[in-house]
N, C-alpha and C positions, 0 to 999 in steps of 0.2 A: 201778319199781326198775331201776337200771342196773348193769351188771357190766363187768368188764374181763378180758381174757384176756392172760396173759403166755405167750410161746412159749418152748419149749426147743429145743435143737439137734436133737432127734429129731422124729418126726412128731407125738408127743404134745404136748399143750398144758397149761400150768399155768393153771387157771381160778381166778381169785381174785375174790371179791366185793369190788370196790374202790369206795370212796366218797372224794370229794375232801376234803382237809383239810390241816392242818399249821400252823395259827396257833400261835405259840409265846408262852406267858405264863410269866414267871419267878415262882417261889414261894420263900419264905424257908426257914426251918429247920423248917417243919412236917413231921412224920413220921407216916405212916399206921401205926396199930397192927395190923400184919399178923403173924399167928402161924402157926407150923408145928406141926401135930399130930404129935408124935414117937411116939405110940403109937396104932395104929389102933384104932378102936372095935370092941367085940365084935360078933359077928354078931347080927342082929336076931332070927333064929329058929334054933333048934337043928336043925330039919329042913331039907330042900332049899329053896333060895331060888326062889320061883315068881314074884316080882314085884319090880320096882325102884320101885314107886309111892311107898313111904315116903321113899326117897332123893330122888326127883324132886320130891316135894311140899316137902321142906325146901329144895332148891336153887333151885326155879323162881323164887321172889321175888327172888333175887340175880342172875338173868340178864335183861338188858334189851335192848330194841330201840333201835338208834341210827339216827336220820335226820340227814343233813347236806346242806347246800346251799351253793352258791357261784355268783356271777355270772360268766358267761363271755361275753366279747365275741365276737360273730360275725365270721367272717373276711370281709375286704373282697374284692370281685371284682377280679382283676388288671386294671389300667388298660389294659394292652397289648392285651387282647382286643377293646376297643372300636375299635381301628384295623384289625381284621381285616375285609377286604372282605366275606367271607361273613357276618359279623355285621352290618355296616352296611347291607347290602341289605334287611334286614328292617325297617329304620327309615328308608327313603327316603334313605339316605346321610347321615342326621343321627345324631349320637350322643345317645342318650336321657339325660335327667337321672336319675341313680341316687340313691336315698335312702341315707343312711348306714346301715350294718347296725346292728340293734338288739341290745343285750345280752340274753342269755338266762340264766335261772336253772336250773342243773342240780341235781337232787335224787337222792340215792341212800340205800340202806339197808344196815345191818350189825347187829352185835351187840356186847354188852359184858358185863362181870362186875363187880358191886359187891364191893369188897374192904375197905371200912371203913364203919362205921355212920354216919359223918358225910359220906358222899357221894362218896368217891373211887371211880373206875371204871377198870378196865383194858380196853383194846381194841387193835386194830391201828392202826398209823400210817396205813396206806392206807385205812382206813375214814373218817378225818377229815382227810386231807391236803388243805390248801388251803381248808378249809371256813370260811365266814364265819358260819354259823348251824348250831348242833348242838342236837338235842333228844333226850331220853332217855325212853323209855316203858317202864313196868313191866308185869308180867303182869296187874295189876289195872286197866290202861288209864290210870293216872295218868301225866301227861307233865310233864317239867320241862326248862327250858333248861339247857344245859351249857356250860361254858367249857373250852377246851383248856389244861390245865396245862403240858404239855410232851410232846414227841414224840422218838422216835429212829428215823430212817429206816434205820439200819444193821441194826437188829434187828427193825424193824416193830412197835414197841411205842409206845402212846400212853396218857397218863393224862388223864382228864376229871374234872370236879368239878361236882356239882349242889348247890344250896342246900337240903339236906334232911338230917335226922338221924334216928337210931333205925332205920336200914335193916338189913334182913337181908343178911348177907354170906356169901361162900363162903370157908372157910379154905383157905389155900394149902398144898398138900401139899409134902413134900420130894420133888421129882420125880426126884432121883437114886436114890430107893428103888423107884421103879416098875420093873416088869419086863415083858419081852416075854411076852405071854400074859395079862396082867392085863385084866380086863373093864373097859371104860370107856364112858361115855355122853357123846354130843355134844349140847349144848344151844345153841339160837340161833334165828335168824329167817330160815330159808331162803326165798328168792324173795319175801320180804315177807309170807309166809303168817301169821306170828305164832309164838308159842312152840312149838318142836318139839323132840322128843327122839329120838335114834337110838342104837343100841347096837352095840358091836363090841369088839375087843380092841386092845391095843398090839401092832402088827405088827413094829415095829423101833424102835430108839433111836439117837440120834446121826446122823441122816441129814444129809448135807451135800453140797456140790458140785452143788446143784440149780439154782443161778443165780437163786433167788428173792430172797435177801438177801445182803448182804456177809458177815455172820456167821451161820452156819447150824448148828443143833444140834437139828434137829426130832425130835419124837416122831411116828412114822408110825402111823396107825390105819386100820382098815377100817370104822369107824363112819361112816355116811353123812353127808357134809358137802357142801353145795351153796352156790351164790351167796347171799349174805346171812348165812351162818354165820360169816363172818370176824369175829374179835373175840369170838366166843362161847366158852363153857366146854367143856372136856374134863374130866370129873370121874370119879373112881373110885367104887367101890360103897359107899364110906363118905361120899360127898358132898363130898370134898375136891377142890380145883382142881388138876389135874395139868398142864394146859396151856391155851393160848389158840389156838383154831382159826384157821388162817391161809390155807391153800391146799389145792388138790386137784390130782391128776394125772388128766387125763381125755382122752378121744378127741375127735374133731372135733365131736361133738355138744355138748361142754361140760358134760356131766352127770357125776354121781358114778360112779366106776369102782372104788370100794373102796380107793383110795389117797389118804388125806388126811394133812395135816401140821399139827402144833400146836407153838407155841413153849413150851418147858418152863417150868413155874411158877417154878423157881429163877432162870432167866434173866430172865423178866418181872419178878420181884421185885427183882432187882438193878438193873435199868434204872429201875424206878419209884422206888426209894429214892434213886438218883442224881438223878433229876429233882426230887424233893421236897426234897432236901437242898441242892442247888446251883442249881436252876432249869433244869438241863440235865444230860445225861449225856455224858461224854467217854470215848473208847476209846483205849487205848494204841497207839502207833505206833512200830515199831522201824526200819523202812526196809530190809527185806531181802525177797528172794523165796525162800521156803522150798520145798524139794523133798522128796518122799517118799524115804526111805532103803530102797529095794527090796533084796532079797537080793543081786542083782547089784551094786547100788551099794554096799551095805555091805561087800562083798568088796573092791571097789576102794579103799575108804577104811579098810580094816582095822578095821571095827566088828563085832566078833564077836557082840555081843548083839543087833544089828539095831535097837536103839531110837534114836530121835532124828530130827531133820530136817537136811537138808543145805542150806547156804547157797549158792544158785545165783547170787545177785546182791546187791550192797550199793549202795544209792542214795547218790550224793554228798551230803555235808553232812547226812546223816541221823543219828539217834541211834546207829545201828549203826556207821556210818562213824566217828563221833567217839569211839566206845568201842573202836575198833580191830578190829572183826570183819572177817573176810576171806572171799572166795569160796573154797569148799572146806572151811570149818569145819563141824563137825557139832555141833549143839546137842542135848545129851542130857538136860538138866534145867534147870528154871526154879525158882529159890528152893528147890532141893532136891527138887522133884517131877519125876519122869521125864516126858519128852516122848515120846508114843506115835506121833503122826503129824502131818501138816501141819495138819489141821483142829483137833486138840487144841492145837497150838502157837498158831494164830491166835486161837482162843477164849480161851486163857489170857492172851495178851498184850492182847487187846481188853478183857478183864475188869478190867484195871488202869486207873486214871485217869491222864490225862496228867501228867507230872512225877514219876511213881513211878519209883524206881530198882529194877530187878530184877537178880538175880544169876544169871548163866548159867554152866552147866558145859558147856564145849565141848572137843572133841577136834580138835587141829590137828597134822597130820603125826605122828600116833601119841602126842602128848603131851596130857595133860588140863590144862586151864586154867580158872580162875575169872574171869569178866569181868562187872563191873557195867555196866549200861546204863540211862541216864536216858531214859525213854520220852517221845516227843512225842505229838501228838494226831492221830488220823485225821481227814482232811478230803478234800474233792473233789480238791485239788491233788495228793495222794499216793495217789490211787486206783490200781486195778490197771493195770499197763502193758500196752501192746499196740502193734501196728504191722503194716505191710504186708509181704508176702512177694513179692519180685520176682525174675524170672529174668534174671540179668545177661547171660549169653552162653554160648558153648560151653565155654570154659575148657580147661584142660589135664588130661589123664587123670592122676589122682593115685595114690598108693600104696594108698589105701583102696579096696577092691574096689567097683567100680560107681560111684565118685564122681569127678567132674571138678571141679577147683578153679581159681581164679585170684586174683591179688592184689587186695586191697581198696583200690582207687584212690579219690581224692576224689570222682570222678564217680559211682562205684558207691555210695559211702557216701551221697551226696545222693539217688541214685535209690531206695535202700532206706530213706531217711528215718531213718537211724540217729542216736542221740543223739551229742552232741559228745564225750562221754567214751569213745566206742568207739575204742580204740587197737589197732593191729595186727590180726592175724587174716587168714584167707583165706576167700573166699566160695565156696559151692557153686554152680557154674555149671550143672551138669547131673548128673542122678541116674538110674541105671538102675532101672526099676520093680521088677525082680526081685532087686535087691541087698539084702544084709543091712542096709545103712544105710537104705534106703527102708522096710524092714519095721519098723524101730524108730522111724520117724517123722521122719527127716531130710527136708528139703525144699530144692529149688532156692531160692537166695536166703539160706539160713542162713549165718551167719558163724561159722566155727570159730576160737575164741580160744585154746583149749588142747588139747593131745593128751597123754594120760597125765600130767596135772598140769603139763606144760611149755608155756609160752606159745609160739605160732608166729606169726611176722610175715610170712613169705614162703612161697611155694609150695615152695621148696627145704627150708625148715625143717619144713614140714608133712610132706613126703614122707620126709625122713630120720627124723623122730620116729616116724612110723607104722611104718616099716621096722624101727626099733630095737625096737619092741614086738610085732613080728609073731609071735613065738613064744608069746605069751600067748594065753589063751582069748578075750580081748576087748580092744577099744580104748576108752578113756574119753575122751569129748570134752566140752568146755565150749562150748556153742553159743549164739549170740545170734540171736534172731528178733524183729525190731522193736525194742521198748524193753526186752524181757525176755531173761534168760539162763537156761539150764538145763543140767544134765549129762545126757549120753546115753551108754549103753553099747552098742557095736556089736560083735556077735560076729565073730571072725576066721575061724571055720570055716564 
């Protein structure tokens, strides 16, 4: 069995049992009969629960082991090394004839969950990504070839199909009803050992910002999850599928540390239904960079209730741009439903299919507006922006404490690799480490586009605008770093 480790920005590692796959096969209008049990079953015993054996016995036949393989071409040895005298001396000055590298077959293991009697199986995309051959093995050791019906790399969900009917299935729970503290069981195939069950609780819900997937809404659990558990079942004590086990947070050893993550059943269900209905799933794209509306930011934008997300950037020619959304707008609701934070906003928009028109409630300069936006489709071309940060020079000491700025010349714009639509602004040339600006995250190379909602195009405009607001508690800046922009509040005291 082979695994894969994804690193985070901290010392900890996200260890994910990854198998290679992602062959896409379109399907027509077939729909899996997946049901939600809206009323939990009564407790099996009136007395204290001493064993989960009855639950496990019912669920075990629906949890499968998945093996996948693909052919990988071995890397060729660089030709340039044959000209190295140190290499040639071992062959009497002659270059040896080298055989062409042979292709190799990589095989890996994971888990899956049967969700329909006629052979549809949920698992992780990373379990089957790139695979040319997939096999499914049941707890009774019967094995069947499987085809990949469809995958979604943005949520890490995949749907498989085997030619078998009358299968035992796991009912999908309404994962929105699960609560922190609920007892859960993790079932899968860790380290290729075979069917294994571990117990824990739901430690948290709505985990995001982990850098595992683009759209994250994980259930966190302390039920032991290890390599090979990916794609397996996280079930409640009634035997209903709460989530699809996906990743763990671990130390350098790569083992379980009691922090595991599962894709909620509701999200997995939605992705699967999109795949089975349309042959693929699409995610809505608006074309903005949303920013958290912190208490400090809410005060600057006169948002007394503190709900919503701030638009820090609008991409050119995007659905948001065509709808007339602007930097500094605050989105407070989507189709009448309140927007709580950035992750809630991203998940909500991603949950709509491309081409859907959503109706936004926004606040612009104290006025409430209703704006319809026809969503595009998420793809690699409109992925997260990023860019380098470069120190231009010494600059001129500005009116903002501890910050030196200079004009944004064409040469500096090219050095910073800024997008062509970057107009105006001044660039931070130097920053004192103990300054308030440094404390809130400003960096040398950042471009300041606005000060207190006013555009600044020269050093003189920057200084005069900062001085005009010096009596306030803080200064609001719109800052571009690389290809992205964000608002930053700098204390004046």
